C-alpha positions, 0 to 999 in steps of 0.5 A: 862602728858596727854593732851585733844586736840579737844576731843582726848586723847593724851599722852606725855612722858618725857625722857632723850632725847629731848622732843618727843611727841607721839599722839595716835588717837582713832576712834569713830563711829557716828552711831550705826547701822551695816554697810550693803553693797549695792547690785546694780542691773546689768546694763545689766538687761532688762527693759520695752520696750519703747512706740511706737512713735505716728505720729504727727498730722498736725498743721492745724488739731490740731488747728481745733480740739482744736477750735471745742472742745472749741466751744463745751465746751462753747456751753454746758456751755451756755446751762447749764446756760440757763437751770439753770436760767430763764431770769429775764427780757425781754432783756435776751430773744429773743422776735421775731421768724422770720426776713424778709425784706420788700420793701416799696412803694418808693423801700427802704428796712426795716428789720422786726422782726416779725411785728416790724421794726428795728429802728435807734438808734438816730431818733427811726424811721425805718432803711431804706436801699436804693433800690439799696442795697438789699444785705445789707438789707439781710445781716442785716436781717441775723445779727438779725436772729443770735442773741439769745437775745435782749440784744445782740442787744445793743452790736455794735460788734454783729450787725456791719452792722446795726451800719454802716447802721444806721450811713449812714442813719443818715448822709443821713438825715442830708445832706437832712436837710442841703440841704432844710434848708435856710442859716442864714441871717447873714453869720458871725454867728457861726455854731451851731455844726459840722455835721457827715460829718465834723467829718468823713472828720476830721478823714480821712484826717490825714491818708493821711500823715500816709498812710500804702500804702505810708510808705515804708521800708528804702533802705539798706545801700550801705556797707551792705552785699548783701548775707544776703539780701532777694530778693525781699526786703520789699521795692521793694514789697511795691513799686510794690504794691503801684504804680498801686493804686497811678497811678489809683488815680492820673490819674482818681480820683485826677488829678494833685495830687502828693502823696509823700512816708511818710517815704522815707527820713529815718525818723520815723516821716512821712512827710506831704503831700502838702497843695494842695493835702490835699485840693483836697482830702478834696473837693473830700470827701465833694462831696461823698454821705452819704453811700459811705462816711461811707463805705469809713470810715470803709475801711480806719479805717480797713486798715489804708490807705486812698489810699486803701479805695479810690481805693476800693470805686472807684471799688465798689461805685455806683457813680463811675459807669461812671468812670469805664465805661470810663476806661473799653474802654481805652487801657489796661483796660481789662488786669487790675484785679478788685480791691476787698477784697483780693487785698485791704487786701494784699496791707494793710498788706504787711509788716505783711505778709512779716514778718510772711513769714520769722519768722512765725505767732502767733496763734490766733493773725495774723490769726484772724487779717487777717480774720477780715480785710477781714470781715471789707472790705466786710462790706464796699463794702456792704455799698458803693456798690449796684446793679448799679455796 
């Protein structure tokens, strides 16, 4: 008899002997094309020569070339857009040709766009720069000369010196009005509104507790492996950078003030300074001039450090010329290096410099922040300083 098992033909034969099954398999091809043997190429067959290696350009050169190409492309795009569409309003074009600084009878400087003076945004009056700040007036004129349209003047980040000078001018007018006005007959009557000076002091005082100069890295644990520690450590560098600044402030500007490190206890929440310290610093801020207080505000907001901003003000402020003369005659004053933009930026960004020195910096981030910090400190010096320094 025959069986069909899984598509295959099987035959079984019965004999006198015990049952014995004989299975016969039939091979079937699943394709009809003839079989062709492969003809592999010889492994010793020569191929094309490899391309010659090119010398790698330096990282700095690549970065400069890439930014130059990007700037050229952006400039070409702006030129094409300008040619394609003519300005639809007066704000989209520059209505002045020349920018110059004029001196008033009282010695103040006013920046003029042709015959139009640059005006204050609040009072609509011409923006007057004190006679002791010719560098600031020249820098403001340069800002306006670099603008390509009147619409750009509505963006504060394109005219930063004009914005900060307007704020200082508003504060000076407000202080002059407060000095000439008579106090209300009823002293218990509430004040009408807070002044610009009160707002600035309210903004700057909290930086005393979270000052960058006073936030030090925690010390290493006692059982830590000393072979893996970096010498000098970040904490040692921070203390070495902070001690001269703190010593100068507590001996010359804030006598009797004790500044405590904010994170020295190991907590992530900064500790508040004593109430006596806050009162002394608040009184010192209240007595500053309008231009010096606004310049200090710019420095503190840029470096996140009230101590560094105060040290910068003492070095470049006009009202601190007598303090500098008194210190110049003391012992060791000649060996003291002048505290400028580079020293202030180094003190504020010491932790960032330490980390990038170990792990490298992020392109277009750390390098941009580094230059922007120095730019803001430079603008603060222009506002708080003058010819009397």
